C-alpha positions in Angstrom: -23.4 19.3 -14.8 -20.6 17.7 -12.8 -19.0 14.5 -14.1 -19.3 11.6 -11.6 -15.9 10.3 -10.7 -15.6 6.6 -9.8 -13.8 5.9 -6.6 -10.5 4.2 -7.2 -9.7 1.4 -4.8 -6.7 -0.3 -6.5 -3.5 0.9 -8.2 -4.5 -1.5 -11.0 -7.4 0.9 -11.8 -5.0 3.8 -12.3 -3.6 4.3 -15.9 0.0 3.3 -16.5 0.5 7.0 -17.4 -1.8 9.4 -15.7 -2.5 13.1 -16.1 -2.6 15.7 -13.4 -6.4 15.5 -12.8 -5.9 11.8 -11.8 -3.0 12.7 -9.5 -5.2 15.5 -7.9 -7.9 12.9 -7.2 -5.5 10.5 -5.6 -3.6 13.1 -3.5 -6.5 15.5 -2.8 -4.4 18.4 -4.0 -5.2 21.2 -6.4 -4.2 21.1 -10.1 -2.1 24.2 -9.7 -0.2 22.7 -6.7 0.7 19.6 -8.6 1.5 21.5 -11.8 4.0 23.6 -9.8 5.6 20.5 -8.2 5.9 19.0 -11.7 7.5 22.1 -13.1 9.9 22.3 -10.1 11.0 18.6 -10.6 9.4 17.7 -7.2 6.9 15.2 -8.6 8.7 12.0 -9.5 7.8 10.5 -12.8 6.2 13.7 -14.1 7.0 14.7 -17.7 5.6 17.0 -20.4 3.6 15.5 -23.3 3.0 18.4 -25.6 1.3 21.0 -23.5 0.1 18.5 -20.8 1.8 17.0 -17.8 1.8 13.2 -17.5 3.1 11.0 -14.6 4.4 7.5 -14.6 2.1 5.4 -12.4 4.8 3.4 -10.6 7.0 6.4 -9.8 3.8 8.2 -8.6 2.8 5.3 -6.5 6.2 5.2 -4.8 5.9 8.9 -4.2 2.4 8.5 -2.7 3.5 5.7 -0.4 6.3 7.8 0.9 6.0 11.3 2.4 3.8 13.6 0.2 3.9 16.5 2.6 6.3 19.5 2.0 
């Protein structure tokens, strides 16, 4: 069964530190695509937390409000 995802309408609803699935929802990109960007240093605010990638919300917001296309 698929988990229902709430539509996010405000940056205030996004966690201060988000994970890649959150970023995928916001950008409409695949997990692997964003993981590759994070590994290549092309995703501002991305950092490793153990085995998982995390992203600083404010840096990610600035990235989203700029050019997200390669």
